[in-house]
Structures are given as structure tokens and as C-alpha cells.
C-alpha positions, 0 to 999 in steps of 0.5 A: 743205406744198403740194398742187398750187397750194394751200398747206397749213398746220396747227396743234395746237388745244386738245383732249383728244386730238391735233387739228390745225387746217388752213389752205388757201390758193390765193394769193387766198383762205385758208380755215381749219378748226379741227377739234374743238378750242379755240383756241391761240396756234398756231391763232390765228396760223394763222387771222390774216387768213383769208378764211374760218374754220370753227370748232367752237363748243360753247357760246354763252359760256364755253369748255369743255375741248377746245372753243370758245364763240361769245363767244370766237370772235367776239372772236377773229375780229375781233381776227385780221381774219377775213373770215367766221366760220362756227360749226359743231359747235353744240349742238342746243338752242342753235342758235337762240341762235347765230343771234340772236348772228350776226344781231345782231352789230355790225360785225366779222367776218361770222358764219354760223351754219347750222341746217337750212333757215336761215342767219343772218349779218352781214357786214363785210369779204369775200365768198367 
């Protein structure tokens, strides 16, 4: 599907209600957004090689039904050669821990974890 010069694609994620992930590409940069759901085979293909993946992340480790976890997403981003992974939908109590995970990452996909007034990141492949 196209919207002007942008190519749009969707894929169904794992969630208790219908949720679709979105990819938006302009021919040079491709950004993906997970919506509120965990990865599926279909979303993994949607995210492959994305410049930026903004993904909901509800736990540091161990996926929850209908949601993703940082450990799984960091491995997924590396495997799918995602340029930058931005974690959103973080549980408030664990934001500091997410920041440490992102800041202490070995080379791999860049990781960004925002909390009010702060940003933690590590870089590998691309800058937007």
C-alpha cells in the first residue's frame, strides 16, 4: 500500500485483541512500529533490516502474553539487522533497569530507552 511516496506494510502481532505492526518506508529509511503486541513470524519479516524499530516492551526478560520483553527484542533486533531499537510501553518500575541494559550492550543493534529527561543508548549500524 502507498501513501504518497511512502510504502506502508502491516503484519499481525501476538496480542489478546487484533493488533497490527506497521512499516513505513521512503526508499532510503524504513521505520517500524509494533503497536501493543509481541513478535510473530509475520512481524519478524516486517522488521527485518529496518532502520528503526519502535517496539513495546513490558518486561526486562520473559515474555508476557500479548507483550514483548527486552531480552527477546534485543536478540531479535540483532538477528534481523535492525539499525536502532527503541523500547516503549515500559513498566514504570523497571525503566532504570532498561536504561542499564541499553547502555551496557555489546555491539549489536542500537538500543534506545527513554525515561523523562534521560536517554540511554548504544550504537552499531545507523543513525537516523
